[in-house]
C-alpha positions in Angstrom: 167.7 98.5 1.0 167.4 98.1 -2.8 164.0 97.3 -4.2 165.1 93.7 -4.9 168.0 91.5 -4.0 169.0 87.8 -4.3 171.7 86.5 -2.0 173.1 83.0 -2.4 173.4 81.3 1.0 174.9 77.9 0.2 171.7 75.9 0.3 169.7 78.1 -2.0 169.2 81.8 -1.8 167.5 84.7 0.1 165.1 86.9 -1.7 164.5 90.4 -0.3 162.5 93.4 -1.5 159.7 93.0 -4.0 159.4 90.0 -6.2 157.4 91.0 -9.2 157.5 90.9 -13.0 160.5 93.2 -13.2 162.7 90.7 -11.4 161.1 87.3 -11.8 163.7 86.4 -14.5 166.5 86.9 -12.0 164.8 84.5 -9.6 164.3 81.9 -12.4 168.1 82.1 -13.0 168.8 81.7 -9.3 166.6 78.6 -9.3 168.4 77.2 -12.4 171.7 77.6 -10.6 170.5 76.2 -7.3 168.5 73.1 -8.5 170.9 71.1 -10.8 172.1 69.0 -7.9 168.6 67.6 -7.3 168.9 68.3 -3.6 166.8 70.7 -1.6 166.8 74.3 -2.5 165.9 76.6 0.4 164.5 80.0 -0.5 164.3 82.4 2.4 161.3 84.6 1.7 161.2 86.3 5.1 162.8 89.5 3.8 160.2 89.8 0.9 157.9 92.8 1.2 155.7 91.8 -1.8 155.3 88.9 -4.2 152.9 89.1 -7.1 151.7 86.4 -9.5 155.0 86.7 -11.5 156.9 85.4 -8.5 154.4 82.6 -8.0 154.7 81.6 -11.6 158.5 81.5 -11.4 158.4 79.3 -8.3 155.8 76.9 -9.9 157.9 76.7 -13.1 161.1 75.9 -11.1 159.2 73.2 -9.2 157.9 71.7 -12.4 161.3 71.8 -14.2 163.0 70.0 -11.3 160.5 67.2 -10.3 163.3 65.2 -8.6 164.4 68.0 -6.4 162.5 69.9 -3.8 162.1 73.5 -3.0 161.6 74.9 0.5 160.1 78.3 0.8 161.1 79.3 4.3 159.8 82.3 6.2 156.3 82.6 4.7 154.7 85.6 6.5 151.7 87.9 6.3 153.0 90.1 3.4 153.4 87.1 1.1 151.3 84.4 2.7 148.0 85.6 1.1 149.3 85.1 -2.4 150.8 81.7 -1.4 147.5 80.6 0.1 145.3 81.9 -2.7 147.3 80.2 -5.4 147.7 76.9 -3.6 151.3 76.4 -4.6 152.0 74.6 -1.3 150.1 71.6 -2.9 152.9 71.0 -5.4 154.5 67.7 -4.3 158.1 69.0 -4.4 157.4 72.4 -2.8 157.3 72.9 0.9 156.2 76.2 2.5 157.3 76.8 6.0 155.8 79.8 7.9 157.8 82.2 9.8 157.3 81.9 13.5 159.5 84.8 14.7 157.7 86.8 17.2 154.8 84.3 17.6 153.9 83.3 21.2 153.5 79.6 21.8 149.9 78.5 22.3 148.9 78.1 25.9 147.9 74.7 27.1 
């Protein structure tokens, strides 16, 4: 698998590999292409292996530039959750972070 890849999926895009300073611009372009309609933009982050502050800054900038749209980060998982949690980006009003539940056992009653 390449170090980084963006795959359009009809409702947004899938980001895989490592989202860092080297490719944050490509993600910004993907957001600009996906957000003009004002509808939801789903970004599947399950395949991400790493996301640094450049990735967070790109997501925040996209959310601020499209206040009438909303972004769904789907598939938040342990390899990127810490940076999402520390930065508090899930508090942005038009950004929704949905954790990945693949492999999790339901809580027992």
